Structure formats: structure tokens, C-alpha cells
Backbone bond lengths (Angstrom), bond angles and torsions (degrees), N, CA, C in turn:
res aa  C-N    CA-C-N  psi(-1)  N-CA   C-N-CA  omega(-1)  CA-C   N-CA-C  phi
1 M - - - 1.450 - - 1.534 110.74 -
2 D 1.336 116.96 -31.25 1.465 120.12 179.22 1.526 111.27 -65.24
3 V 1.320 116.64 -40.11 1.467 120.49 -179.94 1.529 109.87 -67.45
4 I 1.316 116.83 -41.33 1.464 120.61 178.28 1.527 109.98 -63.12
5 S 1.330 116.87 -42.71 1.466 120.79 178.24 1.523 111.02 -62.03
6 S 1.322 116.25 -40.84 1.464 120.55 177.87 1.528 110.86 -63.38
7 N 1.320 116.60 -41.90 1.470 120.44 178.01 1.529 110.95 -61.76
8 M 1.331 116.29 -44.64 1.467 120.21 -179.74 1.528 111.24 -64.37
9 A 1.331 116.44 -41.17 1.463 120.42 -177.95 1.526 111.71 -67.03
10 N 1.320 117.43 -28.76 1.464 121.56 -176.50 1.525 113.36 -104.67
11 A 1.312 117.97 19.96 1.465 121.78 -177.01 1.527 112.83 -64.13
12 E 1.326 118.05 -18.59 1.468 121.87 -179.66 1.531 112.22 -118.73
13 T 1.336 118.27 10.71 1.463 121.93 -176.16 1.523 110.75 -80.45
14 T 1.321 116.00 116.03 1.466 120.31 -179.13 1.523 112.57 -97.85
15 R 1.314 117.39 -10.61 1.469 121.03 179.31 1.519 109.45 -125.11
16 S 1.316 115.82 88.16 1.460 120.89 -177.79 1.521 112.09 -106.51
17 Q 1.337 116.74 -49.90 1.466 121.63 -178.51 1.522 109.46 -129.02
18 Y 1.324 114.75 142.60 1.464 120.76 177.83 1.518 107.68 -99.46
19 V 1.342 117.19 106.74 1.461 122.39 -175.83 1.529 109.29 -125.00
20 D 1.309 116.09 127.38 1.474 122.66 177.09 1.534 112.86 51.24
21 G 1.310 116.30 42.34 1.459 120.56 176.34 1.512 115.15 79.47
22 E 1.327 118.08 7.41 1.462 121.24 179.68 1.524 110.05 -134.01
23 W 1.330 114.75 147.73 1.460 119.70 175.21 1.526 109.46 -78.86
24 Q 1.319 115.96 138.17 1.462 122.22 176.91 1.529 108.72 -109.48
25 P 1.331 117.67 144.17 1.466 119.03 176.48 1.528 110.90 -69.31
26 Y 1.317 114.66 163.54 1.462 120.78 177.98 1.523 109.08 -61.31
27 S 1.310 116.68 137.12 1.461 122.00 178.08 1.526 108.87 -107.13
28 R 1.326 115.89 130.71 1.462 121.65 -179.04 1.519 110.65 -54.84
29 K 1.329 115.95 138.80 1.457 121.32 179.25 1.526 109.46 -109.51
30 A 1.333 115.38 147.94 1.464 121.51 179.26 1.523 108.97 -133.58
31 V 1.316 115.74 151.94 1.462 122.22 -178.85 1.523 109.14 -97.61
32 V 1.334 116.49 134.29 1.462 122.06 175.17 1.524 106.89 -104.49
33 L 1.337 115.76 121.20 1.464 121.49 -178.24 1.519 110.66 -106.43
34 Q 1.335 115.21 152.52 1.459 121.37 177.17 1.525 107.48 -139.28
35 S 1.321 116.20 141.75 1.462 118.82 -179.65 1.522 110.50 -71.99
36 K 1.334 114.21 142.93 1.466 120.03 176.84 1.519 108.16 -86.56
37 E 1.305 115.28 149.19 1.456 119.93 175.18 1.523 109.37 -85.48
38 N 1.320 115.76 135.28 1.459 120.71 175.17 1.522 107.22 -84.97
39 E 1.312 117.46 109.77 1.458 121.77 -173.45 1.525 113.12 -99.66
40 S 1.327 117.55 27.26 1.460 119.23 178.99 1.530 109.99 -75.44
41 F 1.329 115.95 158.45 1.460 120.78 179.78 1.522 110.44 -62.30
42 S 1.318 116.65 -40.23 1.461 121.17 -179.81 1.530 110.72 -59.58
43 N 1.307 116.73 -45.19 1.460 120.79 179.32 1.528 110.82 -64.99
44 F 1.324 116.96 -41.86 1.463 121.74 178.29 1.529 110.42 -61.48
45 L 1.333 117.05 -42.72 1.464 122.03 -179.75 1.529 110.89 -64.57
46 H 1.324 116.64 -45.55 1.470 119.86 179.53 1.528 111.31 -63.17
47 T 1.331 117.47 -38.83 1.457 121.39 178.40 1.523 110.43 -65.54
48 A 1.332 117.47 -42.21 1.464 121.87 -179.60 1.527 111.32 -65.42
49 M 1.319 116.61 -30.83 1.466 120.58 -179.40 1.529 111.78 -87.37
50 G 1.329 117.14 0.37 1.460 120.63 177.92 1.510 113.56 80.44
51 Q 1.309 117.75 15.46 1.461 121.22 179.05 1.522 109.29 -92.31
52 S 1.301 114.65 -179.65 1.466 118.69 -178.95 1.521 110.64 -62.97
53 K 1.316 114.17 156.96 1.463 119.21 -177.97 1.519 112.69 -69.14
54 G 1.295 118.21 -24.86 1.457 119.48 -178.12 1.516 111.25 89.26
55 V 1.302 115.19 -146.87 1.455 122.02 -174.49 1.522 110.63 -80.21
56 G 1.312 116.58 137.15 1.459 121.23 176.91 1.518 111.31 -77.97
57 A 1.300 115.56 172.42 1.465 120.64 -178.29 1.522 112.02 -110.05
58 G 1.321 117.92 10.33 1.452 120.50 178.94 1.521 112.85 96.99
59 V 1.321 115.00 -160.31 1.461 121.30 -179.92 1.522 109.73 -129.50
60 Q 1.320 114.55 161.61 1.460 120.19 175.54 1.523 108.88 -136.02
61 V 1.317 116.00 153.81 1.461 121.17 178.46 1.518 108.33 -76.85
62 T 1.329 116.56 121.04 1.457 121.50 178.06 1.521 110.32 -83.90
63 K 1.340 115.34 -49.04 1.464 119.71 178.49 1.521 109.53 -164.10
64 I 1.316 114.28 166.73 1.457 121.81 175.29 1.524 106.57 -115.00
65 V 1.334 115.79 122.05 1.464 120.80 -175.12 1.526 110.18 -116.65
66 E 1.332 114.93 156.63 1.460 120.51 174.81 1.524 109.39 -87.24
67 D 1.318 116.14 140.65 1.465 122.05 179.07 1.522 108.64 -76.57
68 E 1.321 116.20 106.43 1.463 120.84 -179.95 1.523 112.10 -100.83
69 T 1.326 117.42 -2.21 1.462 120.88 -178.64 1.527 112.02 -84.05
70 T 1.326 116.89 -29.62 1.456 120.89 -179.01 1.525 109.42 -94.11
71 P 1.327 117.77 123.38 1.478 119.31 -178.71 1.534 111.19 -73.57
72 F 1.328 115.33 160.41 1.461 120.31 174.93 1.526 108.69 -68.92
73 K 1.327 115.97 149.81 1.462 120.84 179.39 1.526 109.38 -85.81
74 L 1.315 116.49 134.98 1.462 121.34 175.05 1.528 108.35 -97.25
75 V 1.319 115.71 122.19 1.460 122.02 -179.06 1.525 108.21 -120.10
76 Y 1.324 116.23 131.41 1.464 119.99 179.66 1.523 109.14 -79.54
77 N 1.324 115.72 113.07 1.460 122.46 178.29 1.527 107.72 -155.53
78 P 1.333 117.68 81.82 1.470 120.51 -174.07 1.527 114.19 -64.06
79 E 1.332 118.50 -17.14 1.462 121.07 -179.34 1.526 112.60 -87.60
80 H 1.319 117.57 -7.40 1.473 121.28 -179.86 1.533 109.08 -71.34
81 P 1.334 118.20 139.61 1.473 119.99 -179.14 1.527 114.27 -63.00
82 D 1.324 118.00 -21.92 1.466 121.07 -179.20 1.525 112.93 -99.69
83 A 1.321 117.73 12.29 1.467 120.74 -179.28 1.527 110.09 -69.87
84 N 1.344 114.81 144.90 1.470 119.14 177.64 1.535 109.19 -82.63
85 A 1.321 116.88 -171.75 1.469 121.48 -175.92 1.528 112.47 -62.37
86 E 1.341 117.24 -30.06 1.468 120.76 179.62 1.529 112.23 -85.74
87 G 1.336 118.32 -5.58 1.457 121.88 179.34 1.514 114.57 94.79
88 Y 1.323 117.93 7.83 1.462 121.44 -179.79 1.525 111.10 -94.93
89 V 1.318 115.50 143.04 1.463 122.63 178.60 1.524 107.92 -115.31
90 E 1.335 116.39 131.48 1.468 120.13 174.17 1.522 108.27 -79.82
91 M 1.332 115.74 118.47 1.462 121.74 179.72 1.525 108.92 -103.56
92 P 1.331 117.50 157.07 1.467 120.84 -179.04 1.527 112.35 -58.27
93 N 1.333 114.98 154.75 1.467 121.10 179.52 1.526 111.42 -88.13
94 V 1.313 116.63 35.73 1.466 122.84 -179.44 1.522 108.68 -97.43
95 D 1.332 116.10 125.77 1.456 122.04 175.65 1.530 107.35 -102.98
96 P 1.331 119.01 108.01 1.467 120.62 -176.62 1.527 113.59 -57.08
97 L 1.328 117.65 -34.19 1.463 120.40 178.90 1.527 110.58 -64.65
98 R 1.315 116.70 -44.50 1.473 121.25 178.41 1.532 110.63 -62.60
99 E 1.326 116.06 -40.12 1.467 120.19 179.64 1.527 110.79 -65.43
100 M 1.332 117.15 -39.10 1.467 120.03 178.31 1.523 111.01 -65.64
101 V 1.333 117.08 -39.00 1.468 120.62 177.24 1.525 109.92 -63.70
102 D 1.338 117.04 -43.96 1.466 120.58 177.93 1.523 111.41 -62.90
103 L 1.337 116.55 -39.00 1.460 120.74 179.19 1.521 111.30 -66.01
104 M 1.326 116.65 -42.24 1.463 120.14 178.22 1.521 110.76 -65.05
105 S 1.321 117.43 -39.28 1.462 121.52 178.29 1.525 110.90 -63.56
106 A 1.323 116.97 -44.13 1.465 120.74 178.79 1.524 110.84 -64.69
107 T 1.322 116.74 -39.51 1.462 120.76 178.85 1.520 110.98 -65.03
108 R 1.327 116.79 -42.90 1.473 120.35 178.90 1.531 111.16 -64.02
109 S 1.321 117.12 -39.28 1.468 120.47 177.91 1.521 110.55 -63.41
110 Y 1.322 116.23 -42.65 1.459 120.84 178.30 1.527 110.32 -61.98
111 E 1.335 116.99 -45.83 1.461 120.94 179.37 1.525 111.38 -62.17
112 A 1.335 117.53 -39.39 1.466 120.86 178.45 1.523 110.58 -64.28
113 N 1.333 117.26 -41.12 1.462 120.51 178.57 1.522 111.40 -64.49
114 V 1.327 117.54 -39.23 1.464 121.07 178.07 1.524 110.00 -65.58
115 T 1.318 117.51 -39.97 1.464 121.28 178.33 1.522 111.03 -62.25
116 V 1.329 117.17 -43.91 1.472 121.07 178.26 1.519 110.19 -63.21
117 L 1.320 117.07 -42.59 1.460 121.20 179.68 1.525 111.15 -62.53
118 N 1.319 117.27 -44.30 1.467 120.65 178.72 1.525 111.56 -65.77
119 A 1.327 117.97 -38.11 1.466 120.83 178.28 1.521 110.89 -65.36
120 S 1.324 117.09 -43.73 1.468 119.13 179.74 1.526 110.69 -67.72
121 K 1.326 117.30 -34.91 1.463 120.26 176.53 1.530 110.11 -63.57
122 G 1.321 116.58 -42.51 1.460 120.71 177.83 1.520 112.15 -62.78
123 M 1.348 116.68 -40.20 1.469 119.73 178.42 1.521 111.41 -65.69
124 M 1.323 116.94 -38.99 1.467 119.82 178.62 1.523 111.28 -66.32
125 M 1.323 117.05 -38.40 1.466 120.24 178.19 1.528 110.41 -65.42
126 K 1.328 117.36 -40.67 1.471 120.50 177.13 1.523 110.77 -65.46
127 A 1.333 117.59 -37.32 1.466 120.66 178.32 1.520 110.80 -64.74
128 L 1.311 117.73 -35.45 1.464 120.67 177.47 1.518 111.65 -68.82
129 E 1.335 116.66 -30.33 1.462 120.52 179.50 1.523 112.24 -75.03
130 I 1.328 118.68 -18.54 1.468 121.87 -179.23 1.523 110.85 -62.49
131 G 1.316 116.80 -39.51 1.463 120.83 -176.76 1.513 114.43 -75.76
132 K 1.313 119.31 -5.56 1.470 121.05 -177.67 1.492 112.54 -79.70
């Protein structure tokens, strides 16, 4: 969510990095995720016996990369201080609609995880009440 927020905040930033004597617009950033290995004894035993791996351990952020596949947008605005000789300004390659969709997806995933956690907590509390 932090990367998405950063992308949204910099959607109009034309001076992000100073490269080779020129300012470059902000470049959209993306998160690269990798699955974590579940290193429990139970998982190790099931793997050794050729059975299914069982429950995963989630994901972790491997790195944050700049989106180099999407080109910067050229906008005609000759009065802008960063306009080139033809009057075009290079704008960031951030699409606010795409960022909002990614933000909603991340929020829904978080809400689903909280729901699962609360359900399992409720089941554990009921299991403790069985012995009373």
C-alpha cells in the first residue's frame, strides 16, 4: 500500500531524478513478491514422505522495481517550466485508475486475511469452551 500511495502522490511529479544533467519524471514503482517457505517440522515431514506441502507461509517483498515497460506520457503544455523546445512535457507513467484498482485489491486482500484470522480465533475460543 505504501508503494501505491507513493505512486499516487507522484502522479504529476516532473522532477524526480537528476540524470545526465536533466530532470526525469517520476517512474511508477511496483512490488515484487516471493512466496515464503514454511519451515515447520510437519511441512518438512510431509515433503519428505512425498505428500502435499500443506499450508504456505505467505509472501514477502523481494524488491521494489521501477516500471520501465510503460513510457512516460508526453503532454503539450508550452508554459510548463519543464517543457522541451516543442512545448511537450514528459509526465510520469502513473495511471491513477490502475493505482486505485491495485489499492482496492490490496485492501480487499487485507480485509479477507483479517476475516480469516477472526474466524480462526473464534473457533479456537469455542474449542477451549468444549473442555469446560
